[in-house]
C-alpha positions in Angstrom: 7.8 3.8 -20.3 7.5 7.3 -20.8 9.6 10.0 -19.9 8.4 10.3 -16.0 9.2 7.5 -15.6 5.8 5.7 -16.0 5.1 1.7 -17.2 1.7 1.2 -18.5 0.6 -2.3 -19.3 -2.4 -4.1 -20.7 -4.0 -6.7 -21.8 -7.4 -8.0 -22.5 -8.4 -8.5 -18.7 -6.8 -5.4 -17.2 -4.6 -2.2 -17.2 -2.2 -0.6 -14.9 0.4 1.9 -14.6 3.8 1.6 -12.9 6.0 4.9 -11.8 9.7 4.1 -11.0 10.0 7.1 -8.7 8.9 5.2 -5.2 8.5 1.9 -6.9 4.5 2.7 -7.0 1.5 1.1 -8.6 -0.6 4.2 -9.5 -2.9 2.5 -11.3 -4.9 -0.8 -11.4 -8.8 -1.3 -13.4 -9.6 -5.1 -14.6 -11.5 -4.2 -17.8 -15.0 -4.9 -16.6 -14.2 -2.2 -13.7 -15.3 1.3 -14.9 -13.5 2.5 -11.8 -10.0 2.3 -11.0 -9.0 0.1 -7.7 -6.5 3.0 -6.5 -7.3 6.4 -6.4 -4.0 8.9 -7.2 -4.4 12.4 -5.7 -5.4 15.0 -8.7 -2.3 17.6 -8.2 0.2 15.2 -7.9 3.2 17.0 -9.2 5.0 13.8 -10.1 8.5 15.7 -10.0 10.8 12.8 -9.0 11.4 14.5 -5.5 8.5 14.0 -3.6 6.5 11.3 -2.6 3.0 10.5 -4.5 0.4 10.5 -3.1 -1.9 7.8 -4.3 -1.7 4.2 -5.5 0.1 2.4 -3.7 3.5 4.5 -1.8 6.2 1.7 0.0 6.4 2.7 2.7 9.9 0.9 4.5 12.0 0.4 6.9 10.1 3.0 9.1 6.4 3.4 9.4 5.8 7.1 10.0 8.1 8.7 12.8 8.2 5.5 14.6 11.3 5.6 16.5 12.8 2.8 14.8 14.9 3.6 12.1 14.7 7.5 13.3 17.6 8.7 11.3 15.3 7.3 8.1 13.1 10.1 6.2 9.2 9.5 7.6 7.9 6.4 6.2 11.6 6.0 5.0 13.1 6.6 1.7 11.6 3.4 -0.6 8.8 5.8 -1.7 11.6 8.7 -2.4 13.9 6.6 -4.8 13.7 5.7 -8.0 13.9 1.9 -8.6 15.1 -0.5 -10.8 12.7 -2.1 -13.4 14.2 -5.9 -13.5 11.6 -7.4 -15.9 8.3 -7.0 -17.4 6.1 -9.5 -18.8 2.6 -9.2 -20.6 0.3 -11.7 -22.1 -2.9 -12.6 -23.2 -3.8 -13.8 -19.4 -1.2 -12.3 -17.3 0.5 -8.8 -16.7 3.7 -9.0 -14.3 6.6 -6.6 -13.5 9.6 -7.0 -11.0 11.7 -3.5 -9.6 14.0 -3.7 -7.2 16.0 -1.0 -4.8 19.3 -0.9 -3.1 19.2 1.7 -0.2 21.6 4.4 -1.4 25.2 4.5 0.4 24.5 7.3 2.3 21.9 5.1 4.8 24.7 2.3 5.5 22.2 -0.2 5.2 23.1 -3.5 3.7 20.0 -4.7 2.5 17.6 -5.7 -0.4 14.6 -5.4 -2.1 12.3 -6.2 -4.5 8.7 -5.7 -5.7 6.4 -8.4 -7.5 3.7 -7.3 -9.6 1.1 -9.9 -10.8 -2.1 -9.6 -12.3 -4.6 -12.3 -14.0 -8.0 -12.1 -13.1 -6.7 -10.6 -9.1 -3.6 -8.6 -8.2 -0.8 -10.3 -6.3 1.4 -7.8 -4.6 4.4 -8.4 -2.9 7.5 -7.0 -1.2 10.4 -9.2 -0.2 13.4 -7.8 2.0 16.2 -9.8 2.4 18.6 -9.1 5.0 22.9 -9.3 3.3 24.8 -8.6 6.8 25.7 -10.6 9.5 23.5 -8.7 11.7 19.8 -8.6 12.6 17.7 -6.0 11.1 14.6 -4.5 12.5 12.0 -2.6 10.2 8.7 -1.5 10.0 7.1 -1.6 6.8 3.5 -1.0 5.0 1.9 -1.2 1.4 0.2 2.4 1.8 -2.8 1.3 -0.7 -5.3 4.0 -1.6 -8.3 2.3 -2.4 -10.8 4.4 -4.9 -14.3 4.4 -3.0 -17.4 6.2 -4.0 -17.6 8.3 -0.8 -15.3 7.2 2.4 -18.5 7.8 4.3 -20.4 5.2 2.6 -18.7 2.6 2.8 -18.1 -0.5 5.0 -15.0 -2.3 6.0 -15.4 -5.5 7.4 -12.7 -8.3 8.6 -11.7 -5.8 11.2 -14.2 -5.8 13.9 -13.5 -8.0 17.3 -9.8 -6.7 16.7 -8.0 -4.0 19.3 -6.6 -1.1 17.4 -4.0 2.0 18.7 -5.9 5.1 17.4 -3.1 7.1 16.4 -5.0 10.5 17.5 -5.2 10.2 20.9 -2.9 7.0 21.2 -5.3 4.9 23.1 -6.3 1.6 22.0 -9.5 0.5 21.6 -11.5 -2.6 20.4 -13.8 -2.5 17.6 -17.1 -4.1 18.4 -18.4 -4.1 14.6 -17.8 -3.6 11.0 -16.3 -0.4 10.5 -17.7 3.4 9.2 -15.9 6.2 8.8 -16.9 9.0 9.8 -14.6 12.0 10.1 -10.9 11.5 10.6 -9.5 8.4 11.3 -6.3 7.2 11.5 -5.8 3.8 13.2 -3.4 0.5 13.4 -5.3 -2.7 14.2 -3.1 -5.0 16.0 -2.5 -8.7 15.4 -4.8 -9.0 12.6 -4.4 -11.6 9.5 -8.0 -11.6 8.1 -9.1 -10.5 5.0 -10.9 -7.7 4.3 -13.9 -6.6 2.6 -14.7 -3.0 1.6 -17.8 -2.8 0.3 -19.2 0.1 -2.2 -22.8 -0.3 -2.4 -22.4 3.2 -5.1 -20.1 1.6 -7.0 -21.3 -1.5 -6.8 -18.2 -3.7 -5.7 -16.3 -4.8 -3.2 -12.9 -5.0 -2.7 -11.4 -7.7 -1.1 -7.7 -8.0 -0.1 -6.2 -11.1 1.6 -2.5 -10.4 2.9 0.2 -12.4 4.1 3.2 -11.8 6.2 1.4 -8.9 7.7 0.3 -8.7 11.5 -0.8 -5.4 11.7 -3.4 -3.0 9.0 -3.6 0.7 9.1 -6.8 2.0 7.9 -6.2 6.4 7.2 -8.7 8.9 6.4 -7.6 12.5 6.6 -11.4 13.9 6.6 -9.5 16.9 5.1 -7.8 17.5 1.6 -3.6 18.0 1.7 -1.6 19.2 -1.2 -1.7 16.8 -3.6 -6.1 16.4 -3.5 -8.3 18.4 -5.5 -11.1 20.2 -3.5 -12.9 17.6 -1.4 -10.9 14.4 -3.4 -10.5 12.8 0.1 -13.7 11.8 0.2 -13.0 9.5 -3.1 -10.3 7.5 -0.7 -9.6 5.1 2.0 -6.0 3.9 2.8 -6.4 0.1 4.2 -2.9 -1.2 4.5 -1.0 -4.6 5.0 2.3 -3.3 7.6 4.5 -4.6 10.3 4.4 -1.8 12.8 4.7 -0.7 16.4 5.5 -3.7 18.4 4.8 -5.6 15.0 8.1 -4.7 13.3 9.8 -7.6 11.6 13.1 -8.8 13.0 15.1 -10.1 10.2 18.1 -12.6 11.1 21.2 -12.4 9.2 20.8 -13.1 5.4 17.0 -14.0 5.8 14.2 -12.7 3.5 10.3 -11.5 4.8 7.6 -10.7 2.0 4.5 -8.6 3.2 1.9 -9.4 0.6 -1.5 -8.3 -0.4 -3.9 -10.3 -3.4 -6.8 -7.9 -4.1 -9.2 -9.1 -6.5 -13.0 -7.5 -6.9 -16.3 -8.9 -6.9 -19.5 -7.5 -7.7 -22.5 -7.0 -5.3 -25.3 -8.1 -7.8 
């Protein structure tokens, strides 16, 4: 671990970088891939104050500015907290890490959260919430994955067609009739979406395949402009595709119950 709280792990199959600030998987690259699977903003400060833009920020237990848990920061506090490293294991076949977070006393939430990362020939990434209280706890969540692409305007996202989606820009609900191609600003929540998703990137000669569990919505986002953490035109090289449970699909967790949202990600060559 370095002085910024980064954990860099590597074996013959892959390498990754994890930030304890935000419990964020900043980087994951199979050794046979030229390009990282995840995107990271060039101008992040890594000051343990601001949220990190890129990798997989953990949005929990509130998504965006939803009314649910609206006494909490935007996107919740998990991405604005230092997680504890519980264990790490690296051998020639796999990389494993486990992080945990106990909410700060100011939030008055009797919950615990674990983040489980396992890398073999694929990435398995899971967020487990445990309700330690005697009352039901409702929350929203997202694994806010920033996928690294050659150009957001040139990739095709498969697995969403036929689904209704709520456009966060105008608040209206539409149905996607064909595979998604992003042209301009896009910020939408695909409803009751559980199927695998493929990000097809011909320029990088790969498709990123994401299978998710414990997730009933998928958020897709690109702002079509640079934000504070981005170098000029860096917005063009990512698309967020996020396993989530938001809006009417929030999680209602029974007393002493557990809930896990997870994503399994692998990469295939196109030719």
